[in-house]
GUDREN-17446 format. One record per residue (C-alpha): residue in one letter; chain; x, y, z; residue number from 1. Coordinates in steps of 0.25 Angstrom, whole numbers. Layout:
BEGIN
[rec "a", "A", [X, Y, Z], NUM]
...
END
This chain:
BEGIN
[rec "m", "A", [45, -33, -61], 1]
[rec "t", "A", [44, -18, -64], 2]
[rec "e", "A", [32, -14, -72], 3]
[rec "s", "A", [30, -2, -81], 4]
[rec "r", "A", [20, 8, -78], 5]
[rec "d", "A", [11, 4, -90], 6]
[rec "a", "A", [11, -10, -84], 7]
[rec "m", "A", [4, -4, -72], 8]
[rec "t", "A", [-7, 3, -79], 9]
[rec "w", "A", [-21, -2, -75], 10]
[rec "t", "A", [-33, 1, -83], 11]
[rec "l", "A", [-47, 2, -76], 12]
[rec "k", "A", [-56, -9, -83], 13]
[rec "s", "A", [-68, -8, -74], 14]
[rec "e", "A", [-74, -4, -60], 15]
[rec "r", "A", [-84, -11, -52], 16]
[rec "p", "A", [-90, -10, -38], 17]
[rec "e", "A", [-85, -23, -33], 18]
[rec "p", "A", [-72, -25, -25], 19]
[rec "a", "A", [-60, -33, -31], 20]
[rec "g", "A", [-58, -40, -17], 21]
[rec "y", "A", [-47, -31, -11], 22]
[rec "l", "A", [-56, -22, -4], 23]
[rec "t", "A", [-70, -23, 1], 24]
[rec "v", "A", [-79, -12, 4], 25]
[rec "r", "A", [-91, -15, 15], 26]
[rec "c", "A", [-101, -6, 20], 27]
[rec "r", "A", [-102, -5, 36], 28]
[rec "t", "A", [-113, 2, 43], 29]
[rec "y", "A", [-110, 8, 56], 30]
[rec "v", "A", [-120, 14, 66], 31]
[rec "q", "A", [-115, 28, 69], 32]
[rec "p", "A", [-115, 35, 83], 33]
[rec "d", "A", [-128, 42, 79], 34]
[rec "g", "A", [-134, 28, 76], 35]
[rec "k", "A", [-134, 30, 61], 36]
[rec "d", "A", [-130, 20, 51], 37]
[rec "s", "A", [-117, 23, 43], 38]
[rec "d", "A", [-112, 15, 31], 39]
[rec "w", "A", [-97, 14, 28], 40]
[rec "d", "A", [-89, 7, 17], 41]
[rec "i", "A", [-77, 0, 23], 42]
[rec "l", "A", [-66, -5, 14], 43]
[rec "y", "A", [-60, -19, 18], 44]
[rec "g", "A", [-47, -24, 13], 45]
[rec "a", "A", [-35, -32, 17], 46]
[rec "r", "A", [-23, -26, 25], 47]
[rec "t", "A", [-12, -20, 16], 48]
[rec "v", "A", [2, -16, 18], 49]
[rec "a", "A", [10, -5, 11], 50]
[rec "l", "A", [25, -3, 12], 51]
[rec "v", "A", [34, 10, 13], 52]
[rec "a", "A", [46, 3, 8], 53]
[rec "f", "A", [61, 8, 7], 54]
[rec "t", "A", [72, 1, 0], 55]
[rec "e", "A", [86, -1, 7], 56]
[rec "d", "A", [90, 12, 0], 57]
[rec "g", "A", [78, 20, 5], 58]
[rec "r", "A", [70, 20, -8], 59]
[rec "g", "A", [54, 19, -6], 60]
[rec "i", "A", [48, 7, -13], 61]
[rec "l", "A", [35, 9, -21], 62]
[rec "v", "A", [26, 1, -31], 63]
[rec "r", "A", [19, 7, -43], 64]
[rec "q", "A", [5, 1, -43], 65]
[rec "y", "A", [-8, 4, -49], 66]
[rec "r", "A", [-18, 8, -39], 67]
[rec "p", "A", [-33, 6, -44], 68]
[rec "g", "A", [-39, 16, -34], 69]
[rec "p", "A", [-31, 28, -39], 70]
[rec "g", "A", [-31, 21, -53], 71]
[rec "k", "A", [-15, 23, -56], 72]
[rec "v", "A", [-2, 18, -53], 73]
[rec "l", "A", [4, 23, -39], 74]
[rec "a", "A", [17, 21, -33], 75]
[rec "e", "A", [13, 13, -21], 76]
[rec "l", "A", [19, 7, -8], 77]
[rec "p", "A", [21, -8, -9], 78]
[rec "g", "A", [10, -16, -1], 79]
[rec "g", "A", [-3, -24, -2], 80]
[rec "m", "A", [-12, -32, 5], 81]
[rec "i", "A", [-8, -40, 17], 82]
[rec "e", "A", [-13, -55, 17], 83]
[rec "p", "A", [-22, -60, 28], 84]
[rec "g", "A", [-13, -64, 39], 85]
[rec "e", "A", [-1, -58, 33], 86]
[rec "d", "A", [8, -50, 42], 87]
[rec "v", "A", [9, -35, 37], 88]
[rec "l", "A", [24, -35, 36], 89]
[rec "r", "A", [24, -48, 29], 90]
[rec "a", "A", [14, -42, 19], 91]
[rec "a", "A", [22, -29, 17], 92]
[rec "a", "A", [35, -38, 14], 93]
[rec "r", "A", [27, -46, 4], 94]
[rec "e", "A", [20, -34, -3], 95]
[rec "l", "A", [34, -27, -4], 96]
[rec "l", "A", [41, -39, -10], 97]
[rec "e", "A", [29, -42, -20], 98]
[rec "e", "A", [27, -27, -25], 99]
[rec "t", "A", [41, -22, -25], 100]
[rec "g", "A", [51, -34, -23], 101]
[rec "y", "A", [57, -28, -11], 102]
[rec "r", "A", [59, -33, 3], 103]
[rec "a", "A", [60, -24, 15], 104]
[rec "g", "A", [72, -25, 25], 105]
[rec "a", "A", [63, -20, 36], 106]
[rec "a", "A", [47, -17, 37], 107]
[rec "e", "A", [38, -12, 47], 108]
[rec "v", "A", [23, -9, 48], 109]
[rec "v", "A", [22, 6, 51], 110]
[rec "m", "A", [7, 8, 49], 111]
[rec "r", "A", [-7, 1, 49], 112]
[rec "t", "A", [-19, 9, 45], 113]
[rec "y", "A", [-33, 7, 39], 114]
[rec "m", "A", [-34, 10, 24], 115]
[rec "a", "A", [-46, 20, 27], 116]
[rec "s", "A", [-56, 24, 37], 117]
[rec "y", "A", [-66, 15, 29], 118]
[rec "a", "A", [-57, 3, 28], 119]
[rec "t", "A", [-53, -9, 36], 120]
[rec "h", "A", [-41, -11, 27], 121]
[rec "v", "A", [-28, -10, 36], 122]
[rec "r", "A", [-15, -5, 29], 123]
[rec "y", "A", [-1, -6, 34], 124]
[rec "a", "A", [12, 2, 31], 125]
[rec "v", "A", [25, -5, 31], 126]
[rec "l", "A", [38, 2, 31], 127]
[rec "a", "A", [49, -7, 23], 128]
[rec "k", "A", [63, -3, 24], 129]
[rec "g", "A", [76, -9, 17], 130]
[rec "c", "A", [68, -15, 5], 131]
[rec "r", "A", [77, -22, -4], 132]
[rec "k", "A", [72, -28, -18], 133]
[rec "v", "A", [72, -43, -17], 134]
[rec "a", "A", [63, -47, -29], 135]
[rec "e", "A", [54, -42, -40], 136]
[rec "p", "A", [40, -38, -36], 137]
[rec "t", "A", [29, -49, -37], 138]
[rec "p", "A", [16, -41, -36], 139]
[rec "d", "A", [2, -48, -35], 140]
[rec "a", "A", [-5, -50, -49], 141]
[rec "e", "A", [-13, -38, -48], 142]
[rec "e", "A", [-1, -29, -43], 143]
[rec "f", "A", [7, -22, -54], 144]
[rec "v", "A", [18, -14, -46], 145]
[rec "e", "A", [31, -7, -50], 146]
[rec "p", "A", [40, -6, -38], 147]
[rec "f", "A", [49, 6, -37], 148]
[rec "t", "A", [57, 14, -27], 149]
[rec "l", "A", [59, 29, -25], 150]
[rec "e", "A", [69, 37, -17], 151]
[rec "q", "A", [65, 39, -3], 152]
[rec "d", "A", [61, 54, -5], 153]
[rec "a", "A", [53, 51, -17], 154]
[rec "y", "A", [46, 39, -10], 155]
[rec "v", "A", [42, 48, 1], 156]
[rec "d", "A", [38, 58, -8], 157]
[rec "h", "A", [29, 48, -15], 158]
[rec "l", "A", [23, 43, -2], 159]
[rec "l", "A", [19, 57, 2], 160]
[rec "g", "A", [13, 60, -11], 161]
[rec "g", "A", [2, 51, -9], 162]
[rec "e", "A", [1, 45, -23], 163]
[rec "y", "A", [0, 31, -18], 164]
[rec "t", "A", [-11, 23, -10], 165]
[rec "d", "A", [-4, 21, 4], 166]
[rec "a", "A", [0, 35, 8], 167]
[rec "d", "A", [-3, 32, 23], 168]
[rec "v", "A", [6, 20, 22], 169]
[rec "g", "A", [16, 28, 15], 170]
[rec "l", "A", [16, 39, 25], 171]
[rec "a", "A", [17, 28, 37], 172]
[rec "g", "A", [29, 22, 30], 173]
[rec "l", "A", [36, 35, 28], 174]
[rec "v", "A", [34, 39, 42], 175]
[rec "a", "A", [39, 26, 47], 176]
[rec "a", "A", [51, 27, 38], 177]
[rec "g", "A", [54, 41, 44], 178]
[rec "l", "A", [52, 47, 31], 179]
[rec "l", "A", [41, 57, 37], 180]
[rec "l", "A", [40, 63, 50], 181]
[rec "r", "A", [31, 58, 61], 182]
[rec "k", "A", [21, 68, 66], 183]
[rec "s", "A", [18, 68, 81], 184]
END
């Protein structure tokens, strides 16, 4: 099911200081080497996965999706939360199918990283190749996604342009795909 850009418009109704449940912020107090206390806000969240995915003919797969932080629709990598106890590659396959209707011919984890220096949240990058459209997307109730593909050069340009939220994951996938030179 493809949605028009108008159907993807979100309107800010309100803002409050409480979390919605996806992420939690806690304050940790550390004793520094000089003996002084130091408070740090730490972001807690579930593990997540994002995919750098290519169709059988080499086109890159993206989803247009509203992102509340930037406050706009971005062309994003498919991905999402990993369920407790779920294998990373199984979660990647599930998210790719749910958000795009594609199934990968082959997939591999190419990076594991923390979301930020102030976060416990672990993120995984998966490179998926040989993806084939097998179904219509079935996104979660709060996901309004519009999958699309780009020619490889345009896809690489988009990922290098940084106008999406998983730039580190995108770069790891491009390196693993051999589309960027590895620096030694």
